[in-house]
N, C-alpha and C positions, 0 to 999 in steps of 0.2 A: 363499871364501864359506862355509867351514865344512862343505862337503859333499863334499870331495875324495875320500873313501873310500866314499861312498854310491853307490847304484845309481840308474839311470834306467830309464824304460820305453822299449822299442823295439818297433816293429812289424816283425817279421822274416819273411823267406821262409825257412822251415826245411826244407820237404819238397818234392819234385818232384811236386806236385799242386796243384789249385786252392786258394787261400786263403793267409793269412798268420797269424802267431801273435804275440800280445802277450806279451812277456816282459821280464825285467830284464837289465841289462848295466851294467858299471861306467861312471860318468860319465867321458868322455875328458878328457885334459889337452892343451892346445894346444902344438904345437911352437913354436920361437922366432919363426917368421914367421906364425903362425896366431892366430886368436881362437877362443874358444868361444862359441857362441851358445845362448841359451835359445830354442828354436824356438817361434814363436808361430803360424805358419801354414805348411802344406805342401800343395802341390797334388797331385791325382791326374791324371797325364797319360794320356790315352786311348791314346797310342802307346808308353808305357813302363811305368809302374806298373800300369796296368789289365791289359795282356796278361801281365805278370809274375804278377799276382795270379791271373789266369785260367789261367795256365800254358799258353799257346798254343805250338804247335810252334816258331815262330821264336825263342822265348826259352828253349828248353829246354837250350841249350848252357851255361846257368848251373848246371846240376844238380851238376856236380862241385865247384862252389865254394860251395854252400849250407852253412850259413845265411848270408844276406846282409841288410843293411838298406839299402833303396833310398830314393828321395825326392830329386828334384833341383830342384824349383821351390819356393822357400821364402823366408821372411823371419823375422826374430827380433830379439832384443835381445842386445847384446854382454854376455857374462857374465864372461869372463876373457880376459886378454891374454897372448900369448907374449912372451918376454923382449926380442925385437927390434921389437915393435910399439909405435909411438909416436903414430900418427895417428888412433887411435880410443881411446875410453875406455868403461868399463863403463856400461851404460845406454843407449848409442847404439842407435837404431833403424835397422835395415839390411835391404836386400834383397840377394840373392846371385846372382852370375854363376856357374853351375855348371861351366863349362868350365875345365879345368886346362891351362895353357899354359906354355911355357918362358920366354917373354919375350926370347929371344935369336935365334931363327931369323928369316929375312927377312920372313916374313908377320907375325910378332909385332912386329918393329921398325917395320913399316909400318902397324901398327894393326889388322891382320887376325888377331888372336890366336884368333879363332873357328875358323880353319883352320890352327892351329899344325902345323908339319911334324915336330916332335920328340916330341910327347906323344900317342902312339897309345893307343887305349882298347879296352875289351872290349865296349862296347855296340854297337848296330846301326850307328851312324854312323861308328865307327872312331876318334872323337875321345875323348880322356880327359875324364871328367866326374865331379864329385861326385854320389854317389847313383845312379850307373849302373855305374861300374866296380867290379870285385871287390875292389880294395884301397882304396876310399874309401867309408866308411860315409856313408849319406845322412841325410836329415832326417826320416824317419818315426820320430822319437824326441823325447825331451824336450830333449836337447842334441846338438850336432854341432860339430865343429871344421872350420874352413875357412881357406884362405889369406887374410890381411888384404887382399891385392891384389884379391880377388874381391868386396869389399863395396861397396855404394852406400848412402850415408846417405839415409834417407827422412824427410820432415817429418812432424809430428804430424797434418797434414791428410790423410795417406794412411794408411789402415788397414793392418794386417798382412796381411789377406787380399788387399787391393789391391796390397800390396808383393809378394806371391807372383805376382800377375798381371803385374807389370812385366816379368818375364823373357819373357813371351809378347808383351806390347805392344812390347817392344824388337825382337822379330823382325819384326813388322809395320812398325815404323819403319825397320828395316834394309832391308826390301824396297823401301819407297818411296825411301829414300836411294840405293840402288843403281840404281834405274830412271832412265829419262829423264823421269819424271813432271814436269809443270809445272802450276802453278795454272791452273785452267780446263779441264783435261783431263777426258775422260769415262773412267771406270774401272769395270771389272767385277771381282768377286771370287767365286770358287767355294769353297764350304765354310764355312758359318756356325758353325764351331767357334771355339775360343779364338784360334788363329792367324789364321784368316780374318777374324774380327771385329776383331782387332788391326790387320790391314792396312786394313780398312775405316775404322777410327778414324784411322789415320795419314793416309790419303788425304783423308778428310773435313776433318781439321784442317789439312792442307796446302793446302787450297783447291781441291779437285776440284769441277768444275762439276756433275758427276753421278757417283754411286757406286751401282752396281747389285750387290746381293748375290744370288747364285744358290745355291739349295739344291734339295732334293728334297721329296717328299710327307712324309717323316719330319720335315722341318724346318718345315713350314708352320704348325703351331700353336704352336710354341715358339721356335725359333731365328730364323726370318725376322722375326717381330714384334720380337724383341730387336734385330735388325739395323736395323730402322726407328728404334728408340729411339737407336741409336748413330750415326745419321747417314746411313743408306742412303736415297737418293732414290727407289729402286725396288727391289722384291724380285721374284724370278722363281723359280717352281717349274719347273725345267727338264724335269720329266717331263710337264708339261702345256702349256708354252709355251716360246718361245725369245726371245732378245734382239731388240729392235726394230731396233737398228742397231749397227754395229761400234764398238769402243771403241779409245781410244788406248793404254791400258795394261790388260792382263788379268792379274790376279794369281790363280794357281791354288794354292789352299791346302787342297784336299781330299785329294789323293793318290789320286784315282781316274782310271783311264785314260780313261774317257768324258769327264771334265772337261777333260783336256788336248785332246781332240778338239774340244770346245766352244770352247776358247780359240783353237785354230788357225782355226776357222771364223768366229769373231766378233771377231778383232783386225784393225783396218783396215790398209791398206797403209802401210808405214813404221812400224807400231806395234810394241809390245813385249809379250812374255809373260814374267811373273815367276813362276818355279816355286819355291814354298815346300813344298808338300805332298810327303810322303814316301810312296813306293809300297811299303808293307810287303809282304814276301814275294815281290816281283817282281824278277827279275834284269834285265829289260829291258822298256821300254815303247815301243811304236812311235811314231815321230814322222814326220809328213809333211813331210820336208825340202824336197821340190820346191815344195810350196805356200809354205813359209816363204821359200825363196830367191826365187821368182818374185814375191813380194809385199813383199820387203824387211822381213819381220817377224823381229825378233831374239828370242832367249831368254836370260834372265839367271837363274841359279840362286842361291838364298839358303840359307845355313846359319848358324844361330845369330845372334849379335848382335855389335856393335862398341861401343867406348867411347862414341862419339857417339850411338849408338842408345839406350843406357841413359840418358844425360842428357836426351835429347829425350823419352823415354818418361816419365821422372819429371816433366818440365815439363808434359806433356800430362795426366798423372794429377792434377796440381794444378789444372788448368783445367776438367776435365770430370767428370761423375759416372760412375764405373766400376761402380757397384753392380749394374746390370743384367747385367753379364758375370761377376760374382764371386758364388760360392756356388751352392747352399747349403753351409753349413759344418757340420762334425760334430766332436764331441769324439773324441779318439784312440781311446777304448775303443768307440766306435760305428763302427769302421772297416768292419764288414761291411755296415752300412746305407749308408755312404758309397760303397763300391765297387759296391753294387747300384744306387745312384743314377747313378753314372758309366756303368754298363752300360746303364741305361735312358734315357740321354741327358737326365737331369733337370738343368736349369740349364746353365751354360757351364763355369765352372771350379770344380769340386768341391774343397773344401779340408778338411783335418783340422787341428784346433787342439789340439796336445799340452798 
């Protein structure tokens, strides 16, 4: 493209303290099985990029590997192809699966590459990932190289910011796929953030009779109203009220210990708890197993996405308006304002547009 020797902008974590630095770095060249993307949108994850920016204690083990370029939720345009890539062409619009997987282990062969047993990573989940691992630069940059196997083509009807949200929507879809959910079920979701709202969307589109979104007083003026727009039949501020009746499927997407207790208490006999929320900084969370055993309540844990989750998420994004859960968006040079917005819980999925 005539810029092989030029530089690009990257937003790098350079020092072990709050903040990041906008600097220049050579534009990368794709390996034979990779493509280079012109990044159009990259998300700020409240559980990854935000705590890295803030430099919270649970992420300070990255110190010896700084500087690093993070960013694992993103979409862009194919800019260059590796020598072995034939199924994409320059100009293709794509969203990206950030998980790095071997494709050979039993889990990968069975379609569960989200829990690959061979590719361990440096991030908090232990799974290898673009934009989280120390040896894979992320998308907080103008350009990034990724394996061609990690791409999903998106139609023109889906914006790049919505393409970034697809990674999260696919988690919600995966949660519903893995559960015993059936059309007509009553569903509750705790945590009206990106993943919780994605689960809400998936359950609503899947034919749930009722979907209750549960939040706190912090969510009452912003996130719970958005949940209503995205299909919630009822919203509950759990600090002021409780669920009126138990549910068939309870999706816990907040990662708060009190939310799991709420799930235990409000899942009906024979029902199911789906755990998506990650308990950051906690080695163990108490579970009332006797209550679950005595009432035949099962727990299913969810990590990442599967191939089928991506395809269904793209199909859903073509059918519904995702604009309430996407944004606000900021230019890359306005990153300080964007991270402040994430910290202040403005919007749902904050994005940067390099």
